[in-house]
SETORMI-579222 format. One record per residue (C-alpha): residue in one letter; residue number from 1; z negated, x, y. Coordinates in steps of 0.05 Angstrom, whole numbers. Each point is the difference from the previous one (the first is absolute). Layout:
<sites>
- A, NUM, Z, X, Y $
...
</sites>
This chain:
<sites>
- X, 1, -92, 2068, 2174 $
- X, 2, -42, 14, 57 $
- X, 3, -74, 7, -15 $
- X, 4, -48, -23, 62 $
- X, 5, -63, 26, 23 $
- X, 6, -53, -43, 50 $
- X, 7, -23, 36, 55 $
- X, 8, -73, -33, -11 $
- X, 9, -31, 63, -42 $
- X, 10, 26, 66, -17 $
- X, 11, 28, 6, -76 $
- X, 12, 3, 55, -44 $
- X, 13, 12, 12, -79 $
- X, 14, -58, 18, -44 $
- X, 15, 13, 60, -47 $
- X, 16, -34, 14, -60 $
- X, 17, -15, 78, -4 $
- X, 18, -2, 47, 61 $
- X, 19, 65, 23, 38 $
- X, 20, -5, 70, 31 $
- X, 21, 36, 30, 56 $
- X, 22, -19, 78, -3 $
- X, 23, 19, 22, 66 $
- X, 24, -58, 34, 42 $
- X, 25, -15, -4, 72 $
- X, 26, -22, 63, 29 $
- X, 27, -75, 15, -12 $
- X, 28, -54, -31, 35 $
- X, 29, 46, -44, 43 $
- X, 30, 27, -76, -14 $
- X, 31, 64, -11, -16 $
- X, 32, 48, -20, 55 $
- X, 33, -2, -76, 13 $
- X, 34, 74, -13, -13 $
- X, 35, -3, 35, -70 $
- X, 36, -25, -25, -68 $
- X, 37, -78, 20, -18 $
- X, 38, 4, 43, -60 $
- X, 39, -36, -23, -56 $
- X, 40, -28, 63, -32 $
- X, 41, -30, -10, -74 $
- X, 42, 46, -10, -58 $
- X, 43, 10, -71, -30 $
- X, 44, -55, -34, -39 $
- X, 45, 32, -40, -62 $
- X, 46, -17, -70, -3 $
- X, 47, 26, -46, -60 $
- X, 48, 47, -53, 25 $
- X, 49, -35, -72, 9 $
- X, 50, -69, 34, -8 $
- X, 51, -51, 3, 59 $
- X, 52, -21, 69, 20 $
- X, 53, -71, 19, -16 $
- X, 54, -32, 48, 49 $
- X, 55, -68, 35, -5 $
- X, 56, -34, 27, 59 $
- X, 57, -67, 39, 14 $
- X, 58, -24, 58, 50 $
- X, 59, -58, 50, -2 $
- X, 60, 7, 33, -65 $
- X, 61, -8, 60, -32 $
- X, 62, -65, 42, 7 $
- X, 63, -4, 75, -4 $
- X, 64, -79, 2, -11 $
- X, 65, -25, -6, -70 $
- X, 66, -16, -70, -23 $
- X, 67, -75, -14, 17 $
- X, 68, -35, -62, 31 $
- X, 69, 8, 28, 70 $
- X, 70, 78, 4, 0 $
- X, 71, 8, -62, -49 $
- X, 72, 69, 25, -15 $
- X, 73, 39, -50, -42 $
- X, 74, 74, 16, 13 $
- X, 75, 15, 7, -75 $
- X, 76, -27, -71, -10 $
- X, 77, 45, -25, 56 $
- X, 78, 61, 38, -29 $
- X, 79, -12, -34, -68 $
- X, 80, 1, -68, 32 $
- X, 81, 65, 20, 40 $
- X, 82, 35, 16, -67 $
- X, 83, -26, -59, -34 $
- X, 84, 32, -40, 54 $
- X, 85, 71, 31, -9 $
- X, 86, 23, -12, 67 $
- X, 87, 68, 14, 29 $
- X, 88, -22, 33, 56 $
- X, 89, -70, 36, 19 $
- X, 90, -20, 1, 78 $
- X, 91, -48, 53, 13 $
- X, 92, -43, -15, 66 $
- X, 93, -19, 71, 19 $
- X, 94, -61, 45, -9 $
- X, 95, 30, 14, -71 $
- X, 96, -28, 70, -7 $
- X, 97, -71, 16, 24 $
- X, 98, -27, 36, 43 $
- X, 99, 64, 38, 25 $
- X, 100, 58, -24, -31 $
- X, 101, 19, 76, -23 $
- X, 102, 62, 8, -43 $
- X, 103, -42, 32, -55 $
- X, 104, -47, -57, 1 $
- X, 105, 55, -47, -6 $
- X, 106, 29, 36, -61 $
- X, 107, -70, 13, -34 $
- X, 108, -36, -67, 16 $
- X, 109, 52, -49, 22 $
- X, 110, 54, 13, -48 $
- X, 111, -36, -16, -65 $
- X, 112, -21, -66, 17 $
- X, 113, 59, -28, 47 $
- X, 114, 58, 47, -14 $
- X, 115, 19, -39, -54 $
- X, 116, 20, -54, 48 $
- X, 117, 41, 51, 50 $
- X, 118, 69, -36, -8 $
- X, 119, -25, -69, 23 $
- X, 120, -50, 28, 52 $
- X, 121, 11, -9, 72 $
- X, 122, -55, 29, 41 $
- X, 123, -26, 2, 67 $
- X, 124, -48, 58, 28 $
- X, 125, -71, -8, 23 $
- X, 126, -46, 35, 47 $
- X, 127, -19, 46, -61 $
- X, 128, 71, 17, -15 $
- X, 129, 2, 29, 76 $
- X, 130, -63, 43, -11 $
- X, 131, 48, 52, -31 $
- X, 132, 54, 19, 61 $
- X, 133, 54, -53, 6 $
- X, 134, -21, -28, -64 $
- X, 135, 41, 53, -35 $
- X, 136, -34, -8, -63 $
- X, 137, 15, -72, -5 $
- X, 138, 77, 7, 19 $
- X, 139, 3, 62, -43 $
- X, 140, -25, -36, -63 $
- X, 141, 41, -68, 8 $
- X, 142, 59, 29, 34 $
- X, 143, 3, 71, -32 $
- X, 144, -21, 60, 31 $
- X, 145, 32, 12, 72 $
- X, 146, 45, -62, -16 $
- X, 147, 17, -34, 64 $
- X, 148, -2, -71, -37 $
- X, 149, -11, -39, -55 $
- X, 150, -43, -55, -30 $
- X, 151, -48, 13, 59 $
- X, 152, 49, -7, 54 $
- X, 153, 23, 50, 45 $
- X, 154, -51, 53, 6 $
- X, 155, -9, 1, 76 $
- X, 156, -14, -78, -3 $
- X, 157, -23, -23, -64 $
- X, 158, 27, -69, 19 $
- X, 159, 59, -37, -37 $
- X, 160, 24, -69, -26 $
- X, 161, 28, -20, -68 $
- X, 162, 17, -68, -33 $
- X, 163, -27, -27, -63 $
- X, 164, 32, -64, -27 $
- X, 165, 0, -50, 56 $
- X, 166, -49, 41, 41 $
- X, 167, 4, 53, 53 $
- X, 168, -57, 48, -4 $
- X, 169, -19, 48, 62 $
- X, 170, -46, 53, -12 $
- X, 171, -33, 20, 66 $
- X, 172, -37, 68, 20 $
- X, 173, -62, -21, 30 $
- X, 174, -23, 66, 22 $
- X, 175, 25, -12, 67 $
- X, 176, -20, 65, 34 $
- X, 177, 41, 44, -46 $
- X, 178, 66, -40, 8 $
- X, 179, 5, -11, 69 $
- X, 180, -43, -67, 5 $
- X, 181, 7, -72, -24 $
- X, 182, 1, -39, 62 $
- X, 183, 49, -36, 35 $
- X, 184, 62, 49, 19 $
- X, 185, -22, 50, -53 $
- X, 186, 47, 33, -48 $
- X, 187, -28, -35, -61 $
- X, 188, -7, -74, 39 $
- X, 189, 72, 11, 22 $
- X, 190, 27, 22, -69 $
- X, 191, -37, -64, -28 $
- X, 192, 28, -49, 40 $
- X, 193, 73, 34, -12 $
- X, 194, -15, -4, -72 $
- X, 195, -22, -74, 2 $
- X, 196, 62, -24, 39 $
- X, 197, 48, 39, -49 $
- X, 198, -35, -23, -69 $
- X, 199, -12, -74, 7 $
- X, 200, -29, -24, -62 $
- X, 201, -34, -68, -22 $
- X, 202, -63, 30, -17 $
- X, 203, -38, 67, 41 $
- X, 204, -56, 45, -18 $
- X, 205, -27, 59, 36 $
- X, 206, -54, 49, -23 $
- X, 207, -34, 64, 32 $
- X, 208, -74, 22, -8 $
- X, 209, -41, -13, 59 $
- X, 210, -14, -72, 4 $
- X, 211, 17, -39, 64 $
- X, 212, -53, -49, -20 $
- X, 213, -60, 15, -40 $
- X, 214, -77, -21, -10 $
- X, 215, -15, 76, -30 $
- X, 216, -30, 60, 34 $
- X, 217, 61, 22, 33 $
- X, 218, 16, -73, 31 $
- X, 219, 68, -18, 30 $
- X, 220, 53, 49, 23 $
- X, 221, 22, -26, 62 $
- X, 222, 48, 59, 10 $
- X, 223, 46, -41, -52 $
- X, 224, 5, -63, 45 $
- X, 225, 66, 13, 25 $
- X, 226, 23, 18, -75 $
- X, 227, -28, -74, -18 $
- X, 228, 32, -34, 54 $
- X, 229, 67, 25, -20 $
- X, 230, -9, -19, -70 $
- X, 231, -29, -70, 24 $
- X, 232, 62, -10, 43 $
- X, 233, 43, 14, -65 $
- X, 234, -39, -56, -37 $
- X, 235, -34, 50, -47 $
- X, 236, -39, -27, -62 $
- X, 237, -48, 52, -20 $
- X, 238, -34, 60, 22 $
- X, 239, -36, 52, -46 $
- X, 240, -49, 57, 22 $
- X, 241, -60, 40, -27 $
- X, 242, -45, 50, 35 $
- X, 243, -60, -42, -5 $
- X, 244, -27, 10, -73 $
- X, 245, -6, -76, -19 $
- X, 246, 44, -61, -14 $
- X, 247, 16, -53, 55 $
- X, 248, 51, -55, 9 $
- X, 249, 8, -29, 71 $
- X, 250, 35, -68, 19 $
- X, 251, 63, 6, 42 $
- X, 252, -10, 30, 66 $
- X, 253, 40, 17, 61 $
- X, 254, -7, 69, 32 $
- X, 255, -55, -18, 45 $
- X, 256, -40, -22, -61 $
- X, 257, 2, -73, 11 $
- X, 258, 14, -42, -61 $
- X, 259, 69, -35, -7 $
- X, 260, 19, -34, -65 $
- X, 261, 73, -5, 26 $
- X, 262, 19, 67, 30 $
- X, 263, -58, 49, -16 $
- X, 264, 4, 46, -64 $
- X, 265, -49, 9, -59 $
- X, 266, -28, 64, -4 $
- X, 267, -35, 37, -57 $
- X, 268, -51, 61, 1 $
- X, 269, 4, 33, -67 $
- X, 270, -39, 65, 6 $
- X, 271, -26, -7, -73 $
- X, 272, 36, 59, -36 $
- X, 273, -56, 38, -27 $
- X, 274, -29, 46, 55 $
- X, 275, -59, -42, 13 $
- X, 276, -22, -64, 28 $
- X, 277, -36, -24, 58 $
- X, 278, -38, -55, 26 $
- X, 279, 25, -53, 55 $
- X, 280, -35, -10, 64 $
- X, 281, 14, -59, 42 $
- X, 282, 55, -43, -29 $
- X, 283, 54, -6, 44 $
- X, 284, 30, -67, 28 $
- X, 285, 55, -27, -48 $
- X, 286, -22, 38, -59 $
- X, 287, 17, -40, -67 $
- X, 288, -29, 42, -53 $
- X, 289, -40, 70, 3 $
- X, 290, -22, 36, -59 $
- X, 291, -40, 68, 9 $
- X, 292, -16, 12, -74 $
- X, 293, 64, -3, -35 $
- X, 294, 49, 53, -16 $
- X, 295, 69, -23, -8 $
- X, 296, 72, -11, 10 $
- X, 297, 41, -54, 34 $
- X, 298, 54, -32, -34 $
- X, 299, 56, -36, 33 $
- X, 300, 54, -44, -34 $
- X, 301, 51, 1, 53 $
- X, 302, 51, -58, -17 $
- X, 303, 60, -26, 39 $
- X, 304, -35, -39, 58 $
- X, 305, -65, 12, -23 $
- X, 306, -63, 43, -25 $
- X, 307, -57, -2, -43 $
- X, 308, -57, 51, 1 $
- X, 309, -57, 19, -43 $
- X, 310, -54, 55, 14 $
- X, 311, -15, 25, -69 $
- X, 312, -71, 29, -14 $
- X, 313, 9, 68, -32 $
- X, 314, -62, -5, -44 $
- X, 315, 15, -69, -32 $
- X, 316, 79, -3, 14 $
- X, 317, -6, -68, 26 $
- X, 318, 18, -33, 69 $
- X, 319, -56, -15, 47 $
- X, 320, 44, -23, 54 $
- X, 321, 63, -31, -7 $
- X, 322, 45, -53, 35 $
- X, 323, 76, -9, 24 $
- X, 324, 35, -15, 62 $
- X, 325, 73, -14, 26 $
- X, 326, 46, 58, 41 $
- X, 327, 14, -33, 69 $
- X, 328, 74, 29, 6 $
- X, 329, 28, 38, 57 $
- X, 330, -2, -23, 69 $
- X, 331, 43, -60, 24 $
- X, 332, 63, 20, 33 $
- X, 333, 11, -35, 67 $
- X, 334, 34, -63, -8 $
- X, 335, 75, -11, 21 $
- X, 336, 11, -29, 73 $
- X, 337, 5, -71, -2 $
- X, 338, 61, 13, 47 $
- X, 339, 43, 19, -60 $
- X, 340, 1, -76, -20 $
- X, 341, 48, -52, 30 $
- X, 342, -18, -50, 55 $
- X, 343, -8, -62, -52 $
- X, 344, -48, 42, -44 $
- X, 345, -37, 26, 58 $
- X, 346, -11, -76, 20 $
- X, 347, -13, -14, -67 $
- X, 348, -54, 50, -12 $
- X, 349, -35, -27, 63 $
- X, 350, -2, -62, -27 $
- X, 351, -26, 15, -61 $
- X, 352, -54, 50, 30 $
- X, 353, -24, -65, 43 $
- X, 354, -2, -42, -65 $
- X, 355, -44, 53, -34 $
- X, 356, -47, 8, 59 $
- X, 357, -5, -78, 7 $
- X, 358, -22, -5, -74 $
- X, 359, -47, 53, 10 $
- X, 360, -71, -34, 2 $
- X, 361, 25, -61, -22 $
- X, 362, 36, -3, -67 $
- X, 363, -16, 81, -14 $
- X, 364, -51, 45, 16 $
- X, 365, 51, 56, 17 $
- X, 366, 69, 27, -27 $
- X, 367, 53, 52, 0 $
- X, 368, 69, -13, 13 $
- X, 369, 59, 51, -12 $
- X, 370, 73, -13, 15 $
- X, 371, 49, 48, -18 $
- X, 372, 79, -1, -4 $
- X, 373, 52, 53, -28 $
- X, 374, -58, 43, -15 $
- X, 375, -25, 1, 71 $
- X, 376, -71, -23, 19 $
- X, 377, 8, -53, 54 $
- X, 378, -65, -30, 1 $
- X, 379, -74, 21, -27 $
- X, 380, -63, -32, 24 $
- X, 381, -72, -18, -14 $
- X, 382, -37, -58, 21 $
- X, 383, -68, -30, -3 $
- X, 384, -53, 16, -48 $
- X, 385, -4, 36, -69 $
- X, 386, -62, -32, -10 $
- X, 387, -34, -54, 36 $
- X, 388, -53, -33, -49 $
- X, 389, -64, 29, -32 $
- X, 390, -23, -12, -68 $
- X, 391, -30, -71, 18 $
- X, 392, 67, -20, 33 $
- X, 393, -24, 6, 74 $
- X, 394, 35, 32, 47 $
- X, 395, -14, 75, 12 $
- X, 396, -28, 22, 66 $
- X, 397, 45, 56, 0 $
- X, 398, 64, -17, -41 $
- X, 399, 39, 63, -24 $
- X, 400, 73, 8, 31 $
- X, 401, 65, -6, -41 $
- X, 402, 45, 58, 7 $
- X, 403, 71, 18, -15 $
- X, 404, -21, 40, -61 $
- X, 405, -53, -45, -28 $
- X, 406, 5, -12, -71 $
- X, 407, 7, -68, -27 $
- X, 408, -15, -32, -72 $
- X, 409, 70, -23, -12 $
- X, 410, -20, -52, -55 $
- X, 411, 61, -27, -34 $
- X, 412, 43, 46, 44 $
- X, 413, -17, 46, -60 $
- X, 414, 43, -34, -46 $
- X, 415, 61, 28, 39 $
- X, 416, -25, 62, 34 $
- X, 417, -34, 31, -63 $
- X, 418, 12, -41, -67 $
- X, 419, 78, -19, 13 $
- X, 420, 18, 73, 29 $
- X, 421, -33, 34, -64 $
- X, 422, 39, -47, -48 $
- X, 423, 62, 15, 40 $
- X, 424, -13, 76, -8 $
- X, 425, -10, -11, -75 $
- X, 426, 63, -45, -7 $
- X, 427, 34, 59, 35 $
- X, 428, -18, 46, -50 $
- X, 429, 19, -46, -66 $
- X, 430, -77, -2, -16 $
- X, 431, 1, -80, 9 $
- X, 432, 53, -53, -14 $
- X, 433, -9, -64, 42 $
- X, 434, 23, -41, -51 $
- X, 435, -47, 24, -55 $
- X, 436, -57, -38, -24 $
- X, 437, -63, 16, 30 $
- X, 438, -30, 12, -67 $
- X, 439, 45, 63, -12 $
- X, 440, -47, 34, 62 $
- X, 441, -60, -38, -16 $
- X, 442, -10, -9, -76 $
- X, 443, -60, -47, 6 $
- X, 444, 38, -48, 41 $
- X, 445, 26, -44, -59 $
- X, 446, -2, -72, -16 $
- X, 447, 48, -59, -11 $
- X, 448, 22, -3, 71 $
- X, 449, -19, 63, 25 $
- X, 450, 48, 39, -41 $
- X, 451, 55, -34, 40 $
- X, 452, -22, 29, 65 $
- X, 453, 40, 58, 24 $
- X, 454, -10, 46, 60 $
- X, 455, 45, -37, 43 $
- X, 456, -36, -63, -8 $
- X, 457, -66, 30, 31 $
- X, 458, 37, 34, 58 $
- X, 459, 33, -73, 9 $
- X, 460, -64, -37, -5 $
- X, 461, 32, -39, -51 $
- X, 462, -42, 23, -58 $
- X, 463, -41, -65, -7 $
- X, 464, -66, 37, 8 $
- X, 465, -55, -41, 37 $
- X, 466, 2, 21, 73 $
- X, 467, -73, 25, 3 $
- X, 468, -68, -2, -37 $
- X, 469, -59, 41, 12 $
- X, 470, 8, 52, -54 $
- X, 471, -62, 33, 20 $
- X, 472, -40, -51, -36 $
- X, 473, 19, 29, -65 $
- X, 474, 32, 71, 17 $
- X, 475, -31, 56, 32 $
- X, 476, 64, 51, -9 $
- X, 477, 72, -5, -16 $
- X, 478, -6, -1, -73 $
- X, 479, -43, -60, 3 $
- X, 480, 40, -30, 57 $
- X, 481, 63, 4, -40 $
- X, 482, -37, -33, -60 $
- X, 483, -18, -60, 41 $
- X, 484, 68, -10, 30 $
- X, 485, 27, 7, -72 $
- X, 486, -50, -59, -17 $
- X, 487, 18, -46, 53 $
- X, 488, 49, -54, -9 $
- X, 489, 65, -1, 36 $
- X, 490, 6, -56, 58 $
- X, 491, 73, -4, -3 $
- X, 492, 59, 12, -41 $
- X, 493, 26, 72, -7 $
- X, 494, 60, 5, 51 $
- X, 495, -7, -72, 20 $
- X, 496, -18, 13, 72 $
- X, 497, -31, 44, 53 $
- X, 498, -74, -9, 3 $
- X, 499, -34, 58, 36 $
- X, 500, -48, 35, -44 $
- X, 501, -47, 60, 9 $
- X, 502, -4, 13, -70 $
- X, 503, 65, 15, -13 $
- X, 504, -5, 54, 50 $
- X, 505, -64, 23, -34 $
- X, 506, 41, 5, -61 $
- X, 507, 59, 45, 38 $
- X, 508, -62, 39, 22 $
- X, 509, -17, 17, -74 $
- X, 510, 74, 11, -19 $
- X, 511, 4, 58, 56 $
- X, 512, -60, 30, -26 $
- X, 513, 19, -1, -76 $
- X, 514, 66, 25, 11 $
- X, 515, -16, 55, 53 $
- X, 516, -65, 23, -33 $
- X, 517, -34, -4, 69 $
- X, 518, -42, -55, 35 $
- X, 519, 39, -41, 47 $
- X, 520, -33, 38, 59 $
- X, 521, 17, 68, -23 $
- X, 522, 72, -15, -24 $
- X, 523, 19, -36, 65 $
- X, 524, -29, 60, 41 $
- X, 525, 35, 51, -39 $
- X, 526, 65, -38, -5 $
- X, 527, 4, -32, 64 $
- X, 528, -49, 10, 53 $
- X, 529, -12, 73, -11 $
- X, 530, 80, 18, 10 $
- X, 531, 9, -49, 59 $
- X, 532, -64, 34, 35 $
- X, 533, -45, -65, 2 $
- X, 534, -69, 24, 11 $
- X, 535, -28, -60, 18 $
- X, 536, 21, -48, -60 $
- X, 537, -31, -5, -66 $
- X, 538, -57, -35, -41 $
- X, 539, -75, 11, 6 $
- X, 540, -5, 33, 64 $
- X, 541, -65, 32, 22 $
- X, 542, -26, -59, 41 $
- X, 543, -55, 43, 35 $
- X, 544, 48, 49, 35 $
- X, 545, 59, -43, 25 $
- X, 546, 26, -49, 45 $
- X, 547, 4, -67, -30 $
- X, 548, 17, -72, 14 $
- X, 549, -55, -41, -24 $
- X, 550, 18, -60, -44 $
- X, 551, -54, -48, -24 $
- X, 552, -75, -8, 2 $
- X, 553, -8, 4, -75 $
- X, 554, 45, -42, -45 $
- X, 555, -23, -72, 27 $
- X, 556, 72, -20, -9 $
- X, 557, 10, 17, -71 $
- X, 558, -74, -27, -14 $
- X, 559, 18, -70, 26 $
- X, 560, 67, 8, -43 $
- X, 561, -45, 7, -63 $
- X, 562, -48, -52, 17 $
- X, 563, 46, -51, 34 $
- X, 564, 49, -21, -50 $
- X, 565, 36, -38, 54 $
- X, 566, 8, 59, 48 $
- X, 567, 54, 41, -27 $
- X, 568, 17, 18, -70 $
- X, 569, -49, -30, -45 $
- X, 570, -48, 43, -45 $
- X, 571, -28, -40, -60 $
- X, 572, -52, 49, -23 $
- X, 573, -74, 0, 20 $
- X, 574, -6, 22, 69 $
- X, 575, -70, 29, -12 $
- X, 576, 16, 52, -54 $
- X, 577, 20, 53, 47 $
- X, 578, -43, 13, 62 $
- X, 579, 27, 69, 25 $
- X, 580, 27, -27, 71 $
- X, 581, 4, 48, 56 $
- X, 582, -32, -28, 61 $
- X, 583, 12, 60, 49 $
- X, 584, 52, 10, 48 $
- X, 585, 64, 27, -35 $
- X, 586, 30, 59, 32 $
- X, 587, 38, 51, -34 $
- X, 588, -11, -31, -70 $
- X, 589, 47, -50, -34 $
- X, 590, -9, -73, 27 $
- X, 591, 24, -29, -62 $
- X, 592, -51, -19, -56 $
- X, 593, 51, 20, -60 $
- X, 594, 15, 57, 32 $
- X, 595, -69, 30, 14 $
- X, 596, -46, -32, -55 $
- X, 597, 56, 8, -58 $
- X, 598, 40, 58, 18 $
- X, 599, -40, 47, 41 $
- X, 600, 44, -11, 62 $
- X, 601, 63, 23, -36 $
- X, 602, 42, -59, -18 $
- X, 603, 70, -22, -6 $
- X, 604, -8, -60, 38 $
- X, 605, -51, 22, 62 $
- X, 606, -39, 60, 21 $
- X, 607, 49, 46, 40 $
- X, 608, -20, 24, 67 $
- X, 609, 51, 22, 55 $
- X, 610, 16, 7, 78 $
- X, 611, 58, -33, 32 $
- X, 612, 35, 68, 7 $
- X, 613, -8, 16, -76 $
- X, 614, 29, -71, -17 $
- X, 615, 61, 8, 46 $
- X, 616, 17, 63, -38 $
- X, 617, 1, -38, -64 $
- X, 618, 40, -53, 25 $
- X, 619, 49, 52, 34 $
- X, 620, 10, 28, -68 $
- X, 621, 28, -64, -28 $
- X, 622, 43, -14, 57 $
- X, 623, 27, 70, -7 $
- X, 624, 15, -15, -79 $
- X, 625, -49, 46, -21 $
- X, 626, 10, 65, 42 $
- X, 627, -54, 28, 45 $
- X, 628, 10, 62, 42 $
- X, 629, 63, 16, -39 $
- X, 630, -43, 0, -70 $
- X, 631, 18, -53, -44 $
- X, 632, -65, -40, -30 $
- X, 633, 33, -57, -28 $
- X, 634, 73, -14, -24 $
- X, 635, 42, -55, 47 $
- X, 636, 16, -37, -67 $
- X, 637, -73, -14, -13 $
- X, 638, -16, -22, 70 $
- X, 639, 61, -43, 2 $
- X, 640, -23, -32, -73 $
- X, 641, -69, -14, 25 $
- X, 642, 25, -27, 70 $
- X, 643, 53, -48, -30 $
- X, 644, -19, -78, 2 $
- X, 645, -29, -23, -61 $
- X, 646, 12, -68, -33 $
- X, 647, -61, -32, 42 $
- X, 648, 20, 25, 65 $
- X, 649, -39, 62, 8 $
- X, 650, 6, 74, -24 $
- X, 651, -34, 38, -52 $
- X, 652, -70, 10, 30 $
- X, 653, 18, -9, 73 $
- X, 654, 9, -70, 36 $
- X, 655, 58, -27, 33 $
- X, 656, -20, -21, 69 $
- X, 657, 32, -67, 32 $
- X, 658, 36, 6, 59 $
- X, 659, 26, 68, 1 $
- X, 660, 62, 41, -20 $
- X, 661, 20, -4, -72 $
- X, 662, -30, 62, -34 $
- X, 663, -66, -1, 43 $
- X, 664, -57, 9, -50 $
- X, 665, -81, 1, 19 $
- X, 666, -63, -12, -25 $
- X, 667, -67, -26, 22 $
- X, 668, -74, 16, -20 $
- X, 669, -59, -47, 0 $
- X, 670, -41, 45, 47 $
- X, 671, 52, -15, 57 $
- X, 672, 47, 53, -11 $
- X, 673, 85, -2, -2 $
- X, 674, 58, 46, -5 $
- X, 675, 73, -20, 12 $
- X, 676, 64, 38, -12 $
- X, 677, 66, -24, 30 $
- X, 678, 54, 46, -32 $
- X, 679, 63, -29, 34 $
- X, 680, -38, 13, 69 $
- X, 681, -37, 63, -30 $
- X, 682, -61, -34, 31 $
- X, 683, -69, 12, -19 $
- X, 684, -65, -45, 16 $
- X, 685, -71, 20, -18 $
- X, 686, -51, -51, 24 $
- X, 687, -71, 12, -28 $
- X, 688, -62, -45, 20 $
- X, 689, -68, -5, -28 $
- X, 690, -7, -80, 14 $
- X, 691, -60, 1, -48 $
- X, 692, -40, 26, 52 $
- X, 693, 6, -60, 44 $
- X, 694, -42, -37, -57 $
- X, 695, 19, -63, -44 $
- X, 696, 17, -63, 37 $
- X, 697, -38, -71, -19 $
- X, 698, 43, -8, -60 $
- X, 699, -22, 73, -27 $
- X, 700, 71, 26, 12 $
- X, 701, 25, 58, 48 $
- X, 702, 50, -13, 53 $
- X, 703, 68, 2, -16 $
- X, 704, 47, 58, 27 $
- X, 705, 63, -33, -22 $
- X, 706, 23, -25, 61 $
- X, 707, -14, 65, 40 $
- X, 708, 36, 43, -53 $
- X, 709, 63, -48, -1 $
- X, 710, 8, -6, 78 $
- X, 711, -9, 81, 1 $
- X, 712, 48, 9, -51 $
- X, 713, 53, -52, 25 $
- X, 714, 1, 25, 75 $
- X, 715, 7, 76, -24 $
- X, 716, 55, -11, -45 $
- X, 717, 36, -49, 50 $
- X, 718, -7, 56, 43 $
- X, 719, 32, 47, -44 $
- X, 720, 55, -44, -10 $
- X, 721, 12, -14, 76 $
- X, 722, -1, 78, 11 $
- X, 723, 54, 15, -57 $
- X, 724, 46, -53, 31 $
- X, 725, -6, 32, 71 $
- X, 726, 8, 70, -26 $
- X, 727, 68, 31, 15 $
- X, 728, 45, 7, -54 $
</sites>
């Protein structure tokens, strides 16, 4: 069976652990462009399924006596590192003062940091080069006169390696000592080759001299070309030292301009014990700056995401923390439109005109993707990602939609997260579709509840009520499950199909109970990570991404609660809860039950993704569970989920009308839509942000059903026409 790959982005496999090729290029020169870039350090073992923890710090060990003038605190910092139990320790240069002589490394550095040698991956600072060619540094880490080792090739001091799903690049920022760092230099050419040959979902680089810093040394402009190469490769994090302080910067481009979409988040961590120095003028885009704390940066490098804590050496408590999502590798250029047949070209042109005509009328913006037989035929963005302010008034300068803008998928979460997660558990024999729900959720018991099976939930035939504002009585999963269990059924179990958000919330809880992981982490590890989907997940970093805005607050749900004739009636006391959002929702779950009661991670809503990532998930189903030669799901499981059920649909997925047998789809309240047509190997993704047009006079948002139906029908008809005309 052939597994296909879309040309919309580069795909890759995320490995746990570090893979090593032990060949070396001649000293002092980059490897040839046509040969693999060597990875020098030995492997760092990371337990399967666990996110690696990395510690980072620079400017460490003093050679002077402890006194107020020197303020040496490297032993305190070493104790913090030990308490963090990291999988890897990144040392950011100036490791042994004042000259980095071998004897000082042996007598002063080794007692404090020698215990971490096996997990250490260092870079040299300027004080290492106070000894000719940093000889003491390389002799200590690699072995006396050894050509290479954990500090990289002796004449270069730059290298790369993998940790989990992350690729890490160690740069030598002592540019004059390694032939420069500018464009065309040996190191810059090596870096570009390395990045091209090691595509990974997440990318981190580190060195000594900070490209951007508010400390006394200031910006190191000679590293601009290095930063530019990393920016083009969509790097996520850069770490440095040199200035003896802690500073975190917002994502920036190589020229220093803030750029939440393509910029790189950077840290200065020169807090390893030597001493601390006061800041001067704080540089623009500096998010956090501390010049009075020795400490260590702790990074959790998960699949597709990361979290940081700067841990104070005195209190062993974080004084700065946060998280973010990886950008993923650069998108590959789309396949040429000419690869499609004449009918398909005409249908795509028609679909494009329909979406353009809808933009600004029924939706603020949209992204349309069309692919067939694993080839991308069309990918385009239209209109605005945000056009309204928090008062619902048009923005003077709306945010433009892009093809890689991330959307709140709303109910498309049900199939692109929860149903796929259940599929993997069915694959492994961990979940039985015909088992009662209480087998997995022991609290879910009752006269009628006992007869509800997992299959009933997937069919929307459980009899559960479609919707209730659970956040009136629940602030977490446990309370939400209890609230669902208390609700009376709206219809008989198995009698008919009644679409229910609550049923998919229960499926999300089942995934978590059976897997032992939260739904977001399980889906990332088992589905999104192996497929290389860096832009798909729950609870994104909404401050540092390109998102399609949805509603202004939760006005729609507010009316559902207060007006019992508007949608699904709520018979409680509307004023009993007042936590309504009023801001423009961008990068946070629009759905109230997902956001208020589940922290943004729920089985029915809360997933974010791009058109390109969704196309990969749809193609996985069209290819019977195989992606890039790797089996993710068994074909038998996919067939069971995509075989029509008694009520005319599938398990989780909907069956569209007017399209070939076997076609499957799902929609989301925010304006999202995915479609797969197996017989034609056709994929359609139409993502729209209709809520940014505001509600109409009746309080409702514009209906995109006719647009979706017309686009899908014309594309499917074209696929059939081209197949008929194709020579046999």
